[in-house]
C-alpha positions as CSV (number, residue, x, y, z in Angstrom):
1,M,121.3,-128.2,-130.2
2,S,123.6,-125.3,-131.7
3,T,124.8,-125.8,-135.1
4,V,127.6,-123.8,-137.0
5,A,126.9,-121.9,-140.4
6,R,127.8,-123.4,-143.6
7,P,128.8,-121.6,-147.0
8,V,125.6,-121.0,-149.0
9,T,125.9,-121.1,-152.6
10,A,124.6,-117.9,-154.5
11,N,121.4,-118.4,-156.2
12,D,119.7,-116.2,-159.0
13,G,117.6,-113.5,-157.1
14,T,118.2,-110.7,-159.1
15,H,114.3,-109.6,-159.1
16,R,114.0,-110.3,-155.4
17,L,117.2,-108.3,-154.3
18,R,115.7,-105.4,-156.4
19,L,112.5,-105.4,-154.3
20,L,114.4,-106.4,-151.1
21,G,116.3,-103.1,-151.4
22,R,113.5,-100.9,-152.2
23,R,113.2,-99.4,-148.8
24,A,116.9,-99.0,-148.4
25,R,117.2,-97.0,-151.9
26,R,114.3,-94.7,-150.8
27,D,116.3,-94.1,-147.3
28,A,119.3,-93.2,-149.2
29,F,117.5,-90.7,-151.0
30,V,116.2,-89.2,-148.2
31,R,119.6,-88.9,-146.6
32,T,120.9,-87.2,-149.7
33,L,118.0,-85.1,-149.9
34,A,118.4,-84.1,-146.1
35,S,122.1,-83.3,-146.4
36,S,121.7,-81.4,-149.6
37,A,118.9,-79.4,-147.8
38,L,121.4,-78.4,-144.6
39,W,124.6,-77.6,-147.0
40,L,122.4,-75.3,-149.4
41,S,120.8,-73.5,-146.3
42,L,124.5,-73.1,-145.2
43,L,125.7,-71.9,-148.5
44,L,122.5,-69.5,-148.8
45,V,123.5,-67.8,-145.6
46,A,127.0,-67.4,-146.5
47,Y,126.2,-66.0,-149.8
48,W,123.9,-63.4,-148.0
49,W,126.9,-62.6,-145.7
50,T,129.0,-62.1,-148.8
51,T,126.8,-59.7,-150.6
52,D,126.5,-57.9,-147.4
53,G,130.1,-57.2,-147.5
54,G,131.0,-59.9,-145.1
55,V,134.6,-60.5,-146.7
56,L,135.5,-56.7,-147.2
57,D,134.7,-56.0,-143.7
58,L,137.4,-58.6,-142.7
59,G,140.0,-55.9,-143.7
60,G,139.2,-54.1,-140.5
61,W,139.9,-54.8,-136.9
62,A,136.4,-53.9,-135.6
63,S,134.7,-54.5,-138.6
64,G,136.2,-58.1,-139.2
65,L,135.0,-58.8,-135.6
66,E,131.4,-57.9,-136.4
67,S,131.9,-59.8,-139.8
68,L,132.8,-62.7,-137.9
69,G,130.3,-62.3,-135.5
70,R,127.5,-62.3,-138.3
71,I,128.2,-65.4,-140.0
72,S,129.0,-67.2,-137.1
73,G,125.5,-66.4,-135.9
74,L,123.9,-67.1,-139.2
75,T,125.6,-70.5,-139.3
76,A,124.7,-71.2,-135.8
77,S,121.2,-70.3,-136.2
78,V,120.7,-72.8,-139.3
79,L,122.7,-75.5,-137.3
80,L,120.3,-75.1,-134.5
81,L,117.4,-75.3,-136.6
82,A,118.7,-78.5,-137.9
83,V,119.2,-79.8,-134.5
84,V,115.7,-78.9,-133.4
85,V,114.4,-81.3,-136.3
86,L,116.8,-84.0,-135.4
87,M,115.1,-84.1,-132.0
88,A,111.6,-83.9,-133.5
89,R,111.4,-87.6,-134.1
90,V,110.5,-87.1,-137.9
91,P,109.4,-90.5,-139.3
92,L,111.2,-90.1,-142.5
93,L,114.6,-89.0,-140.9
94,E,114.2,-91.9,-138.2
95,S,113.6,-94.3,-141.0
96,A,116.5,-93.3,-143.1
97,Y,119.1,-92.8,-140.8
98,G,118.4,-95.0,-137.6
99,Q,118.8,-94.1,-134.1
100,D,122.6,-94.5,-133.7
101,R,123.4,-92.6,-136.7
102,L,121.1,-90.0,-136.2
103,A,122.4,-89.4,-132.5
104,R,125.9,-89.3,-133.8
105,I,125.0,-86.3,-136.5
106,H,122.8,-84.9,-133.8
107,R,125.8,-84.5,-131.2
108,I,128.1,-83.2,-134.0
109,V,125.6,-80.7,-135.3
110,G,124.5,-79.7,-131.9
111,F,128.1,-79.0,-130.4
112,T,129.0,-77.1,-133.8
113,S,126.1,-75.0,-133.5
114,F,127.1,-74.1,-129.7
115,D,130.4,-73.5,-130.6
116,L,129.4,-70.8,-133.2
117,M,126.9,-69.2,-131.0
118,L,129.7,-68.8,-128.4
119,A,132.0,-67.4,-131.1
120,H,129.1,-65.0,-132.4
121,I,128.6,-63.9,-128.6
122,V,132.1,-63.0,-128.3
123,T,133.1,-61.5,-131.5
124,I,129.9,-59.7,-132.2
125,T,130.2,-58.0,-128.5
126,W,133.9,-57.3,-129.1
127,G,133.3,-55.7,-132.5
128,Y,130.3,-53.5,-131.3
129,A,133.0,-52.3,-128.5
130,G,135.0,-51.1,-131.2
131,G,137.8,-53.8,-131.0
132,E,138.6,-52.7,-127.4
133,L,138.7,-55.6,-124.6
134,A,138.2,-52.8,-121.9
135,R,134.8,-51.7,-123.2
136,T,133.6,-55.3,-124.1
137,P,131.5,-55.8,-120.6
138,S,130.1,-52.8,-121.0
139,T,129.0,-53.3,-124.5
140,L,127.5,-56.5,-123.6
141,W,125.6,-54.6,-121.0
142,D,124.1,-52.3,-123.3
143,L,123.3,-55.2,-125.9
144,L,121.2,-57.2,-123.2
145,T,119.4,-54.0,-122.0
146,Q,118.8,-52.0,-125.0
147,Y,118.5,-54.4,-127.9
148,P,115.2,-56.0,-128.6
149,G,115.3,-59.9,-127.8
150,V,118.8,-60.2,-126.9
151,L,118.2,-60.7,-123.2
152,L,115.7,-63.3,-124.0
153,S,118.6,-65.1,-126.5
154,A,120.8,-65.0,-123.1
155,G,118.0,-67.0,-121.3
156,G,118.0,-69.4,-124.3
157,T,122.0,-69.3,-124.5
158,V,121.9,-70.7,-120.4
159,A,119.3,-73.2,-121.4
160,L,121.7,-74.5,-124.3
161,V,124.9,-74.6,-122.0
162,L,123.0,-76.7,-119.7
163,V,122.1,-79.3,-122.7
164,V,125.7,-79.0,-123.8
165,V,127.7,-79.5,-120.3
166,T,125.3,-82.5,-119.6
167,S,125.8,-83.9,-122.9
168,I,129.9,-84.0,-122.3
169,R,130.6,-87.6,-122.0
170,A,132.2,-87.5,-118.6
171,A,128.9,-85.6,-117.5
172,R,126.6,-88.2,-119.0
173,R,128.4,-90.8,-117.0
174,R,127.5,-89.4,-113.9
175,L,123.6,-88.9,-114.7
176,R,120.8,-91.3,-115.1
177,Y,119.8,-91.7,-118.7
178,E,116.3,-90.3,-117.4
179,S,117.6,-87.2,-115.8
180,W,119.8,-86.6,-119.2
181,H,116.7,-87.1,-121.2
182,L,114.8,-84.6,-119.3
183,L,117.7,-82.0,-119.1
184,H,118.2,-82.6,-123.2
185,L,114.6,-81.1,-123.6
186,Y,116.0,-77.8,-122.4
187,A,117.3,-77.4,-126.0
188,Y,113.8,-76.7,-127.2
189,V,113.9,-73.6,-124.6
190,G,117.1,-72.5,-126.0
191,A,116.0,-72.7,-129.6
192,G,112.5,-70.8,-128.6
193,L,114.2,-67.9,-126.9
194,A,116.9,-67.3,-129.4
195,L,114.1,-66.6,-132.2
196,P,112.8,-63.1,-130.9
197,H,116.7,-61.7,-130.9
198,Q,117.1,-63.2,-134.7
199,L,114.0,-61.8,-136.1
200,W,114.0,-58.2,-134.1
201,S,117.7,-57.4,-133.9
202,G,119.2,-59.6,-137.0
203,A,119.6,-57.2,-140.1
204,Q,120.7,-60.4,-141.9
205,F,117.4,-62.1,-140.9
206,V,115.0,-59.5,-142.1
207,S,116.6,-57.3,-144.4
208,S,114.7,-58.5,-147.6
209,P,111.4,-60.3,-148.1
210,G,113.4,-63.1,-149.2
211,R,115.4,-63.4,-146.1
212,T,112.5,-63.0,-144.1
213,F,110.5,-65.6,-145.8
214,F,113.4,-68.0,-145.6
215,W,113.9,-67.7,-141.8
216,W,110.3,-67.5,-140.7
217,T,109.6,-70.6,-142.9
218,T,112.3,-72.6,-141.7
219,W,111.5,-72.0,-138.2
220,A,107.8,-72.5,-139.0
221,V,108.8,-75.9,-140.6
222,A,111.0,-77.0,-137.4
223,A,108.1,-75.9,-135.0
224,T,105.7,-77.9,-137.1
225,A,108.0,-80.8,-136.9
226,V,108.2,-80.7,-133.2
227,V,104.5,-80.0,-132.6
228,V,103.4,-82.9,-135.3
229,W,105.7,-85.6,-134.8
230,R,107.1,-85.4,-131.0
231,I,103.8,-84.4,-129.7
232,G,100.8,-85.3,-131.8
233,L,101.7,-88.5,-133.4
234,P,102.6,-90.0,-129.9
235,L,99.5,-88.4,-128.3
236,A,97.2,-89.9,-131.3
237,R,99.0,-93.4,-131.4
238,N,98.4,-93.8,-127.6
239,V,94.6,-92.9,-128.0
240,R,94.2,-95.4,-130.6
241,H,96.0,-98.3,-129.1
242,R,95.6,-97.9,-125.4
243,L,98.8,-100.5,-124.5
244,R,98.7,-101.9,-121.0
245,V,100.8,-104.8,-119.6
246,V,99.4,-108.4,-119.7
247,D,102.4,-110.0,-118.1
248,V,105.7,-109.7,-116.7
249,V,108.1,-112.8,-117.1
250,R,111.6,-113.0,-115.5
251,E,113.9,-114.4,-117.9
252,S,117.3,-114.1,-115.8
253,D,118.3,-112.4,-112.6
254,D,118.5,-109.0,-114.3
255,V,116.2,-109.3,-117.3
256,V,112.2,-109.3,-117.7
257,S,110.1,-109.8,-120.5
258,V,107.0,-107.4,-120.5
259,H,104.0,-108.5,-122.5
260,L,101.4,-105.8,-123.8
261,T,98.5,-105.7,-125.6
262,G,96.0,-103.0,-127.1
263,R,93.6,-102.2,-129.5
264,R,94.2,-102.3,-133.3
265,L,98.1,-103.3,-132.8
266,D,97.6,-104.5,-136.2
267,R,97.7,-100.5,-137.4
268,L,100.8,-99.8,-135.2
269,R,103.5,-99.8,-137.9
270,V,106.2,-101.8,-135.6
271,E,108.7,-103.8,-137.1
272,A,110.9,-106.9,-136.0
273,G,113.9,-105.3,-134.6
274,Q,112.6,-101.8,-133.5
275,F,112.5,-100.2,-130.4
276,L,109.8,-98.1,-128.5
277,N,110.0,-95.3,-125.9
278,I,107.8,-96.4,-123.2
279,R,106.3,-94.9,-120.0
280,F,104.6,-97.1,-117.6
281,L,102.2,-95.0,-115.7
282,G,101.3,-95.1,-112.2
283,R,104.8,-95.5,-110.5
284,P,107.4,-92.9,-109.7
285,G,109.3,-91.7,-112.6
286,W,106.5,-92.4,-115.0
287,S,107.0,-89.2,-116.9
288,R,110.4,-90.3,-118.3
289,A,110.4,-92.4,-121.2
290,N,112.8,-95.5,-121.6
291,P,113.9,-96.9,-124.8
292,Y,113.1,-100.7,-124.8
293,S,113.3,-103.1,-127.9
294,L,111.0,-105.7,-129.2
295,S,112.0,-109.2,-128.1
296,A,109.2,-110.8,-130.2
297,A,108.0,-110.1,-133.8
298,P,104.8,-108.3,-133.5
299,D,101.9,-110.2,-134.5
300,G,99.0,-107.7,-134.5
301,R,97.8,-108.7,-131.2
302,G,100.3,-108.1,-128.9
303,L,104.1,-106.6,-128.3
304,R,106.8,-107.9,-126.1
305,I,109.8,-106.1,-124.9
306,S,112.8,-107.5,-122.6
307,V,114.3,-105.1,-120.1
308,Q,117.7,-105.2,-118.3
309,A,117.9,-103.6,-114.8
310,V,120.4,-101.0,-115.2
311,G,118.7,-98.0,-113.9
312,D,115.9,-96.8,-111.7
313,G,113.5,-96.9,-114.5
314,S,114.4,-100.3,-116.0
315,S,114.7,-101.8,-112.5
316,A,111.1,-100.9,-111.4
317,V,109.6,-102.6,-114.6
318,A,110.0,-105.8,-112.9
319,D,107.5,-104.9,-110.5
320,L,104.7,-103.9,-113.1
321,R,101.3,-105.2,-112.8
322,P,99.1,-106.5,-115.3
323,G,96.6,-103.7,-116.5
324,T,99.1,-101.0,-116.1
325,P,98.9,-98.3,-119.0
326,A,101.9,-97.9,-121.2
327,L,102.5,-94.8,-123.4
328,V,104.6,-95.3,-126.3
329,E,106.5,-93.0,-128.7
330,G,107.7,-94.8,-131.8
331,P,108.6,-97.3,-133.3
332,F,112.2,-96.4,-133.9
333,G,115.1,-98.1,-135.1
334,R,116.7,-99.0,-138.4
335,L,117.6,-102.4,-137.3
336,G,115.4,-104.7,-139.4
337,A,114.1,-105.6,-142.6
338,R,113.9,-101.8,-144.0
339,A,117.9,-101.8,-144.2
340,R,118.3,-105.0,-145.7
341,T,119.5,-105.6,-149.3
342,Q,120.9,-109.1,-149.3
343,E,118.9,-112.4,-149.4
344,R,121.6,-113.8,-146.8
345,V,121.8,-112.4,-143.5
346,A,124.0,-112.8,-140.0
347,L,123.1,-111.7,-136.8
348,I,125.4,-111.2,-134.0
349,G,124.3,-110.0,-130.5
350,A,125.9,-110.2,-127.2
351,G,124.0,-110.3,-123.5
352,V,120.6,-108.2,-123.7
353,G,121.7,-107.4,-127.1
354,I,120.2,-110.6,-128.4
355,T,116.6,-108.9,-127.6
356,P,116.2,-107.4,-131.2
357,L,118.1,-109.9,-132.9
358,R,115.5,-112.5,-131.5
359,S,112.6,-110.5,-133.0
360,L,114.4,-110.5,-136.4
361,A,115.1,-114.0,-136.3
362,E,111.7,-114.8,-136.1
363,G,110.4,-111.7,-138.1
364,L,112.6,-111.7,-141.1
365,D,111.5,-113.0,-144.2
366,V,114.6,-115.4,-145.2
367,A,114.9,-118.4,-146.9
368,Q,115.9,-122.1,-144.9
369,G,119.7,-121.7,-144.4
370,D,120.1,-118.1,-145.3
371,C,120.1,-116.6,-141.6
372,V,123.1,-117.3,-139.4
373,L,122.8,-116.0,-135.6
374,L,125.9,-115.9,-133.5
375,H,124.7,-115.4,-129.8
376,R,127.4,-114.3,-127.3
377,Y,126.9,-114.0,-123.8
378,S,129.2,-114.6,-120.4
379,T,126.7,-116.4,-117.9
380,T,123.0,-116.9,-118.8
381,A,121.7,-117.5,-122.4
382,L,118.7,-115.3,-122.8
383,F,115.8,-117.1,-124.7
384,D,118.0,-120.2,-125.5
385,A,115.2,-122.3,-125.8
386,E,113.2,-120.1,-128.2
387,L,116.3,-119.5,-130.2
388,E,116.9,-123.3,-130.5
389,E,112.9,-123.7,-131.5
390,L,113.5,-120.8,-134.0
391,A,116.5,-122.2,-135.4
392,R,114.7,-125.8,-135.8
393,R,111.7,-124.4,-137.4
394,R,112.9,-121.8,-139.7
395,G,116.3,-123.4,-140.6
396,H,118.6,-120.9,-139.1
397,A,122.1,-121.5,-138.2
398,L,122.8,-121.0,-134.5
399,L,126.0,-120.7,-132.8
400,D,126.4,-120.2,-129.1
401,L,129.7,-118.4,-127.7
402,P,129.4,-118.2,-124.1
403,G,131.8,-117.3,-121.5
404,P,133.9,-114.1,-120.5
405,R,135.7,-112.4,-123.3
406,R,139.3,-113.9,-123.9
407,S,140.6,-110.3,-124.1
408,A,140.0,-106.9,-124.0
409,D,140.7,-106.7,-127.7
410,S,138.4,-109.7,-128.6
411,W,134.9,-109.9,-128.9
412,L,135.2,-113.6,-128.6
413,P,134.9,-115.9,-125.4
414,V,137.9,-117.8,-123.5
415,A,136.9,-120.9,-125.2
416,I,138.0,-120.0,-128.6
417,D,141.6,-121.2,-129.3
418,P,143.6,-118.0,-128.4
419,R,145.9,-119.0,-131.7
420,V,142.7,-118.2,-133.8
421,D,142.4,-114.3,-134.1
422,D,138.7,-112.9,-134.3
423,L,138.9,-112.6,-138.3
424,T,139.6,-116.2,-138.9
425,A,137.0,-117.4,-136.4
426,L,134.2,-115.0,-137.9
427,T,135.2,-116.2,-141.6
428,Y,135.5,-119.7,-140.7
429,W,132.1,-120.0,-139.3
430,I,130.2,-117.7,-141.9
431,P,132.7,-117.8,-145.1
432,D,130.4,-115.5,-146.9
433,I,129.9,-112.8,-144.3
434,A,131.1,-110.0,-147.0
435,E,128.0,-111.1,-149.2
436,R,125.5,-110.7,-146.1
437,D,123.7,-108.0,-144.4
438,V,124.8,-108.0,-140.8
439,F,123.1,-106.9,-137.9
440,V,124.8,-106.4,-134.6
441,C,123.3,-105.5,-131.2
442,G,125.1,-105.1,-127.8
443,P,127.4,-102.8,-125.6
444,A,129.0,-100.1,-127.4
445,P,132.8,-101.4,-127.0
446,W,131.9,-104.8,-127.9
447,T,130.2,-103.8,-130.8
448,G,133.3,-101.7,-131.9
449,L,135.3,-104.8,-132.2
450,V,132.5,-106.7,-134.2
451,R,132.5,-103.8,-136.7
452,A,136.4,-103.7,-136.9
453,T,136.2,-107.3,-137.4
454,L,133.5,-107.2,-140.0
455,R,135.3,-104.5,-141.9
456,A,138.5,-106.4,-142.1
457,A,136.4,-109.3,-143.6
458,G,135.3,-107.0,-146.3
459,L,131.5,-106.2,-145.2
460,P,130.7,-102.7,-146.8
461,D,129.8,-100.3,-144.7
462,D,126.1,-100.0,-145.9
463,R,125.5,-103.6,-145.2
464,L,126.5,-103.5,-141.3
465,H,123.4,-102.4,-139.1
466,L,124.2,-101.7,-135.8
467,E,122.4,-100.9,-132.2
468,T,124.4,-100.0,-129.4
469,F,123.5,-99.8,-125.7
470,S,124.7,-95.9,-125.2
471,W,123.6,-92.6,-124.8
């Protein structure tokens, strides 16, 4: 039977909290270090542009266009390298930012780099044409045919255009996740084809030993990150663990749980709340990975994921047979103990978003009464018996919120009195919500409403941990 959260009296846990937030503080340091490295790199290339007379060149029309072409190209190159690193699955960055935040940064940096790249092409060509539009087409042809590496960079530009166009939200809605993910890998092609032009034709890249060292080093770091973390680590983990399907259990009409086992799983550093990118072999589409959250806390012997049928790849999961090999990347995600800084927590999930929260309810180290779980669903309650058992055994407070949403601007069901707004209801159920770490998972629009309510309740942003079903 479901119970409602009660106020919890604060206790003296200063020492425990210090230990509890150690990984969160380290991640905050990594985020500061990473953003500082990016900004310092941008300042460095801006300094080089200035010392080369970039500001003075802005005084003339043709020279100004060339100068704008140089600074836009330099800045786009730095940001393109950042995009490559953000795509490389570097564990330090994945742990520090989490997938949702990293994806937002990747999107902003990627679009900015692309816009600056287009500005570079237009302004540098126009400038080389003496500022005359009529001469620009013939100048572009000369650049493509006579300057080393420019033709290759044109091919890279085409690849990046493909990535950017398919990343626009309107285009993404028309694509399967698997197709979008495969097309997105063309960003590596675009970045690789841009390198020869930069190092063969760009004077700002090779005009001094310091500059040459900077660009070669940063490209080497980015390439190494891709080879080691995107290719090498997944290969090593799959050779070591050799995951395979043990059983497939239907949880509802459109959700199944897949039980996996393998070798030495106690050495797979996966935690409750995280997800894995998985390819199930021996079926069509096996080459495309899909992200699946753990729906049970890992125990060192097996893993369980739960999958909703929302696309071709996820729909085919229900037909998996025992013994099917699985290739994994990860674990990924910051929805777990790593981000936690408070003793008391609240878990708020909707639909299949309860999947990682169910594993957190089992895996988080919390005292009796310190965890509250709000389970929101329209028709079928996933893991209802398991959640009831966890609540009874571990002392969690569990509140079921069944039924359709009462309105488009509310995340609560119709059963809640319409005179009671979302904030009043939430603070009634969990009066100390602003003093907890709150983990939220569900569809993006619904999660946005929950986020707004939590902010209105006074919850600081650094104690709100989200995972949404969007790409």
